[in-house]
VOTIKE-490409 format. One record per residue (C-alpha): x, y, z; residue in one letter. Coordinates in nm, 2 decimals, decimal comma. Example, Ala and Ser with C-alpha at 12.3 -4.5 7.8 and 13.67 -1.06 7.14 Angstrom:
2
R        x        y        z   kevex
R     1,23    -0,45     0,78       A
R     1,37    -0,11     0,71       S
END
This chain:
354
R        x        y        z   kevex
R     0,02    -0,01    -0,03       X
R     0,14     0,37    -0,06       X
R     0,24     0,57     0,23       X
R     0,10     0,86     0,06       X
R    -0,27     0,92    -0,07       X
R    -0,25     1,11    -0,39       X
R    -0,55     1,31    -0,49       X
R    -0,60     1,37    -0,86       X
R    -0,93     1,61    -0,93       X
R    -1,09     1,44    -1,21       X
R    -1,33     1,68    -1,43       X
R    -1,58     1,45    -1,61       X
R    -1,68     1,65    -1,86       X
R    -1,51     1,40    -2,15       X
R    -1,85     1,24    -2,21       X
R    -2,13     1,33    -2,46       X
R    -2,40     1,08    -2,28       X
R    -2,59     1,33    -2,06       X
R    -2,77     1,55    -2,35       X
R    -2,76     1,87    -2,09       X
R    -2,39     1,85    -2,17       X
R    -2,49     1,94    -2,54       X
R    -2,60     2,31    -2,46       X
R    -2,20     2,37    -2,43       X
R    -2,06     2,06    -2,66       X
R    -2,28     2,06    -2,92       X
R    -2,09     1,81    -3,13       X
R    -2,16     1,53    -2,87       X
R    -1,84     1,43    -2,71       X
R    -1,79     1,66    -2,44       X
R    -1,55     1,93    -2,37       X
R    -1,28     1,71    -2,58       X
R    -1,50     1,96    -2,85       X
R    -1,27     2,21    -2,68       X
R    -0,93     2,04    -2,69       X
R    -1,01     1,86    -3,07       X
R    -1,03     2,28    -3,19       X
R    -0,78     2,42    -2,96       X
R    -0,56     2,68    -3,16       X
R    -0,21     2,83    -3,13       X
R    -0,26     3,19    -2,97       X
R     0,11     3,34    -3,02       X
R     0,45     3,22    -3,13       X
R     0,57     2,93    -2,90       X
R     0,22     2,87    -2,74       X
R     0,23     2,47    -2,67       X
R    -0,15     2,44    -2,78       X
R    -0,25     2,25    -2,94       X
R    -0,20     1,91    -2,80       X
R    -0,33     1,55    -2,83       X
R    -0,43     1,29    -2,54       X
R    -0,21     0,99    -2,60       X
R    -0,50     0,78    -2,57       X
R    -0,71     0,96    -2,74       X
R    -1,04     1,13    -2,74       X
R    -1,20     0,83    -2,52       X
R    -1,54     0,86    -2,33       X
R    -1,47     0,84    -1,99       X
R    -1,79     0,76    -1,89       X
R    -1,70     0,40    -2,03       X
R    -1,60     0,12    -1,77       X
R    -1,30    -0,05    -2,01       X
R    -1,19     0,30    -2,05       X
R    -1,21     0,38    -1,72       X
R    -1,02     0,04    -1,64       X
R    -0,72     0,13    -1,83       X
R    -0,71     0,47    -1,68       X
R    -0,77     0,33    -1,32       X
R    -0,50     0,10    -1,34       X
R    -0,24     0,35    -1,53       X
R    -0,34     0,56    -1,23       X
R    -0,23     0,25    -1,01       X
R     0,05     0,17    -1,15       X
R     0,21     0,56    -1,14       X
R     0,11     0,66    -0,78       X
R    -0,22     0,83    -0,76       X
R    -0,41     0,63    -0,53       X
R    -0,71     0,88    -0,48       X
R    -0,99     1,03    -0,75       X
R    -1,17     1,34    -0,62       X
R    -1,47     1,38    -0,85       X
R    -1,59     1,74    -0,92       X
R    -1,95     1,68    -0,88       X
R    -2,27     1,87    -0,98       X
R    -2,60     1,98    -0,92       X
R    -2,82     2,19    -1,06       X
R    -3,16     2,30    -1,15       X
R    -3,28     2,02    -0,89       X
R    -3,06     1,74    -1,05       X
R    -2,69     1,60    -1,07       X
R    -2,49     1,69    -1,36       X
R    -2,21     1,51    -1,52       X
R    -2,24     1,25    -1,34       X
R    -2,19     1,01    -1,63       X
R    -1,84     0,95    -1,60       X
R    -1,83     0,84    -1,23       X
R    -2,17     0,65    -1,25       X
R    -2,10     0,48    -1,58       X
R    -1,75     0,50    -1,59       X
R    -1,55     0,46    -1,22       X
R    -1,77     0,28    -1,09       X
R    -1,89     0,04    -1,32       X
R    -1,48     0,00    -1,36       X
R    -1,41    -0,36    -1,24       X
R    -1,07    -0,25    -1,06       X
R    -1,20     0,06    -0,87       X
R    -1,11    -0,09    -0,58       X
R    -0,76    -0,02    -0,68       X
R    -0,83     0,38    -0,65       X
R    -1,02     0,50    -0,41       X
R    -1,28     0,84    -0,49       X
R    -1,42     1,12    -0,29       X
R    -1,63     1,41    -0,41       X
R    -1,59     1,79    -0,42       X
R    -1,89     1,96    -0,43       X
R    -1,85     2,23    -0,76       X
R    -2,11     2,45    -0,64       X
R    -2,05     2,76    -0,85       X
R    -2,31     2,89    -1,05       X
R    -2,28     2,74    -1,42       X
R    -2,18     2,99    -1,65       X
R    -2,11     3,04    -2,03       X
R    -1,75     2,96    -1,96       X
R    -1,78     2,59    -2,10       X
R    -1,88     2,70    -2,42       X
R    -1,66     2,84    -2,65       X
R    -1,90     3,05    -2,85       X
R    -2,02     3,23    -2,53       X
R    -1,73     3,21    -2,30       X
R    -1,67     3,57    -2,28       X
R    -2,00     3,64    -2,16       X
R    -2,09     3,60    -1,74       X
R    -2,47     3,50    -1,78       X
R    -2,59     3,25    -1,49       X
R    -2,74     2,94    -1,68       X
R    -2,78     2,79    -1,40       X
R    -2,74     2,88    -0,95       X
R    -2,45     2,68    -0,76       X
R    -2,65     2,77    -0,48       X
R    -2,90     2,51    -0,29       X
R    -3,16     2,63    -0,01       X
R    -3,20     2,37     0,32       X
R    -3,51     2,18     0,15       X
R    -3,22     2,09    -0,15       X
R    -2,94     2,05     0,06       X
R    -3,12     1,75     0,27       X
R    -3,23     1,63    -0,09       X
R    -2,86     1,62    -0,21       X
R    -2,73     1,45     0,14       X
R    -2,94     1,18     0,18       X
R    -2,87     1,06    -0,23       X
R    -2,50     1,11    -0,15       X
R    -2,48     0,89     0,19       X
R    -2,69     0,63    -0,02       X
R    -2,55     0,66    -0,34       X
R    -2,16     0,70    -0,31       X
R    -2,07     0,72     0,11       X
R    -2,15     0,37     0,09       X
R    -1,93     0,22    -0,19       X
R    -1,68     0,04    -0,07       X
R    -1,41     0,27    -0,22       X
R    -1,50     0,60    -0,08       X
R    -1,24     0,76     0,04       X
R    -1,29     0,80     0,46       X
R    -1,03     0,98     0,71       X
R    -1,13     0,81     1,09       X
R    -1,44     0,62     0,99       X
R    -1,57     0,93     0,79       X
R    -1,62     1,00     0,42       X
R    -1,44     1,29     0,26       X
R    -1,66     1,56     0,11       X
R    -1,53     1,88     0,00       X
R    -1,73     2,20    -0,11       X
R    -1,54     2,45    -0,37       X
R    -1,77     2,75    -0,27       X
R    -1,80     2,83     0,07       X
R    -2,00     3,18    -0,01       X
R    -2,28     3,00    -0,23       X
R    -2,28     2,78     0,00       X
R    -2,40     3,02     0,27       X
R    -2,58     3,19     0,00       X
R    -2,79     2,90    -0,02       X
R    -2,85     2,82     0,31       X
R    -2,91     3,15     0,44       X
R    -2,60     3,25     0,64       X
R    -2,32     3,11     0,88       X
R    -2,54     2,98     1,16       X
R    -2,77     2,77     0,90       X
R    -2,46     2,65     0,71       X
R    -2,34     2,49     1,06       X
R    -2,68     2,42     1,12       X
R    -2,70     2,21     0,83       X
R    -2,37     2,06     0,87       X
R    -2,44     1,90     1,18       X
R    -2,76     1,77     1,02       X
R    -2,60     1,62     0,74       X
R    -2,32     1,45     1,01       X
R    -2,60     1,31     1,19       X
R    -2,76     1,21     0,86       X
R    -2,43     1,01     0,83       X
R    -2,41     0,88     1,18       X
R    -2,73     0,72     1,15       X
R    -2,61     0,57     0,82       X
R    -2,35     0,35     1,02       X
R    -2,02     0,63     0,95       X
R    -1,82     0,78     1,28       X
R    -2,00     1,15     1,10       X
R    -1,86     1,31     0,81       X
R    -1,52     1,50     0,73       X
R    -1,57     1,82     0,56       X
R    -1,33     1,98     0,34       X
R    -1,32     2,30     0,17       X
R    -1,11     2,46    -0,19       X
R    -0,93     2,76     0,01       X
R    -0,93     3,09    -0,25       X
R    -0,83     3,44    -0,17       X
R    -1,11     3,73    -0,14       X
R    -1,25     3,64     0,16       X
R    -1,16     3,89     0,49       X
R    -1,31     3,63     0,73       X
R    -1,28     3,29     0,62       X
R    -1,10     3,19     0,89       X
R    -1,36     3,26     1,14       X
R    -1,61     3,10     0,87       X
R    -1,42     2,75     0,86       X
R    -1,44     2,74     1,24       X
R    -1,84     2,87     1,28       X
R    -1,95     2,64     1,00       X
R    -1,75     2,30     1,13       X
R    -1,53     2,22     0,83       X
R    -1,29     1,92     0,92       X
R    -0,98     2,02     0,70       X
R    -0,86     2,23     0,38       X
R    -0,66     2,21     0,06       X
R    -0,69     2,40    -0,28       X
R    -0,79     2,33    -0,57       X
R    -0,57     2,50    -0,78       X
R    -0,30     2,78    -0,76       X
R    -0,50     3,02    -0,95       X
R    -0,74     3,04    -0,69       X
R    -0,51     3,24    -0,49       X
R    -0,14     3,38    -0,69       X
R    -0,03     3,56    -0,99       X
R    -0,01     3,30    -1,22       X
R     0,14     3,44    -1,53       X
R     0,47     3,34    -1,48       X
R     0,73     3,11    -1,42       X
R     0,60     2,80    -1,22       X
R     0,93     2,80    -0,95       X
R     0,82     3,18    -0,87       X
R     0,51     3,06    -0,81       X
R     0,57     2,76    -0,59       X
R     0,82     3,03    -0,39       X
R     0,43     3,20    -0,33       X
R     0,28     2,88    -0,30       X
R     0,55     2,75     0,00       X
R     0,47     3,09     0,23       X
R     0,10     3,04     0,13       X
R     0,14     2,68     0,30       X
R     0,28     2,84     0,60       X
R     0,03     3,12     0,64       X
R    -0,24     2,82     0,69       X
R    -0,06     2,63     0,91       X
R    -0,01     2,91     1,14       X
R    -0,37     3,08     1,11       X
R    -0,58     2,75     1,09       X
R    -0,64     2,51     1,40       X
R    -0,75     2,26     1,21       X
R    -0,54     2,01     0,93       X
R    -0,42     2,16     0,54       X
R    -0,34     1,90     0,31       X
R    -0,09     2,04     0,07       X
R    -0,19     2,05    -0,30       X
R     0,00     2,10    -0,66       X
R    -0,14     2,23    -0,97       X
R     0,03     2,11    -1,26       X
R     0,00     2,39    -1,49       X
R    -0,28     2,68    -1,62       X
R    -0,35     2,81    -1,96       X
R    -0,72     2,79    -2,08       X
R    -0,73     2,99    -2,38       X
R    -0,89     2,66    -2,52       X
R    -1,21     2,74    -2,37       X
R    -1,19     3,11    -2,55       X
R    -1,17     3,24    -2,90       X
R    -0,97     3,53    -2,83       X
R    -0,63     3,51    -2,63       X
R    -0,66     3,49    -2,27       X
R    -0,40     3,61    -2,06       X
R    -0,25     3,41    -1,77       X
R    -0,07     3,13    -1,82       X
R     0,19     2,94    -1,63       X
R     0,51     2,90    -1,76       X
R     0,85     2,66    -1,77       X
R     0,60     2,39    -1,56       X
R     0,82     2,13    -1,69       X
R     0,80     1,74    -1,51       X
R     1,14     1,83    -1,43       X
R     1,00     2,11    -1,21       X
R     0,63     1,96    -1,11       X
R     0,91     1,70    -0,94       X
R     1,07     1,94    -0,74       X
R     0,69     2,02    -0,65       X
R     0,56     1,70    -0,57       X
R     0,90     1,64    -0,36       X
R     0,78     1,97    -0,13       X
R     0,45     1,88    -0,11       X
R     0,56     1,54     0,05       X
R     0,84     1,68     0,27       X
R     0,48     1,91     0,43       X
R     0,32     1,57     0,49       X
R     0,67     1,43     0,66       X
R     0,67     1,71     0,85       X
R     0,27     1,66     0,99       X
R     0,25     1,33     1,11       X
R    -0,01     1,38     1,32       X
R    -0,25     1,40     1,01       X
R    -0,33     1,21     0,69       X
R    -0,06     1,16     0,45       X
R    -0,26     1,29     0,20       X
R    -0,23     1,54    -0,12       X
R    -0,42     1,69    -0,39       X
R    -0,34     1,75    -0,76       X
R    -0,47     1,98    -1,00       X
R    -0,55     1,72    -1,18       X
R    -0,60     1,44    -1,35       X
R    -0,76     1,55    -1,66       X
R    -0,81     1,94    -1,68       X
R    -0,71     1,99    -2,07       X
R    -0,84     2,28    -2,11       X
R    -0,70     2,45    -1,83       X
R    -0,35     2,30    -1,93       X
R    -0,36     2,10    -1,57       X
R    -0,34     1,75    -1,64       X
R    -0,15     1,44    -1,56       X
R    -0,26     1,23    -1,83       X
R    -0,04     1,16    -2,15       X
R    -0,01     1,40    -2,42       X
R     0,23     1,48    -2,72       X
R     0,39     1,72    -2,50       X
R     0,55     1,57    -2,23       X
R     0,43     1,22    -2,23       X
R     0,43     1,06    -1,93       X
R     0,67     1,31    -1,82       X
R     0,40     1,42    -1,52       X
R     0,28     1,09    -1,40       X
R     0,67     1,00    -1,43       X
R     0,74     1,25    -1,13       X
R     0,45     1,14    -0,92       X
R     0,57     0,76    -0,94       X
R     0,94     0,89    -0,90       X
R     0,85     1,11    -0,59       X
R     0,56     0,86    -0,42       X
R     0,63     0,52    -0,54       X
END
């Protein structure tokens, strides 16, 4: 077994099996449409790129069996699925339900969910990604929260491969502001968390381990985290808290400072996070500034070494590290092999952790 739990986020958009995805990607193969059509925006731009595995349907269990075997071989042993609930129903669940959960080998790589509870905008539709209109609101009220919670416990938390800490299913939230807005403020959100925990206890768990994806912008975030009752913290992407339009090594200097700051300010565990890159130009017609430079496999290896050192220094908490990501192709931050670096990022993970 791995000494470290290496958890890679999964963006479950690489399938056209759900009809609502056609709003954004009418070709019927999910966001592979944007990857296929990506173009070079300036001299030296390292797009377009091609997946070495092809434009596969990740809602196919045989495809996911291959990906699970590869992840396991290279040291990735947890998938964090981005999970969505819009318009009183789930969105983009096919990759999880029909791909991962039907894969015969899903005992090799565990999974947990991050409720990506941001509002859905036109960002995913390259024809209209310059617009800021909301398509679906990501906030839910208490009644809807309870519908979601009961479904999560029954459908996912009870799965033998669901990732737990101290007997508690780990469940992450992306947007604390939307969470509070929907539930009616800090106190009401704390009440909803306590209710959710009790539902999990009644279902036979020790509770729920609530995790938050940190981001900059909220001055009183430390107080909110404590009052609501989160159990741990990590990040989703470097772009959420630092200037990413520069050299990767310079960014990592800020990342290390951020880890030190979090350690001093928060009483709950922080799990170190590494982002592999950032360039979301495949989602836009015009050039979009903000690109991480020099994020070579060699520099990613250095970053992963720092994440490992952080874990080794915090022996009182689980040895969990989050990585962005397994397959965020249109944000240029993925472990999956491509025609630019091949298996270089996966080799970096394997070298440090396996």
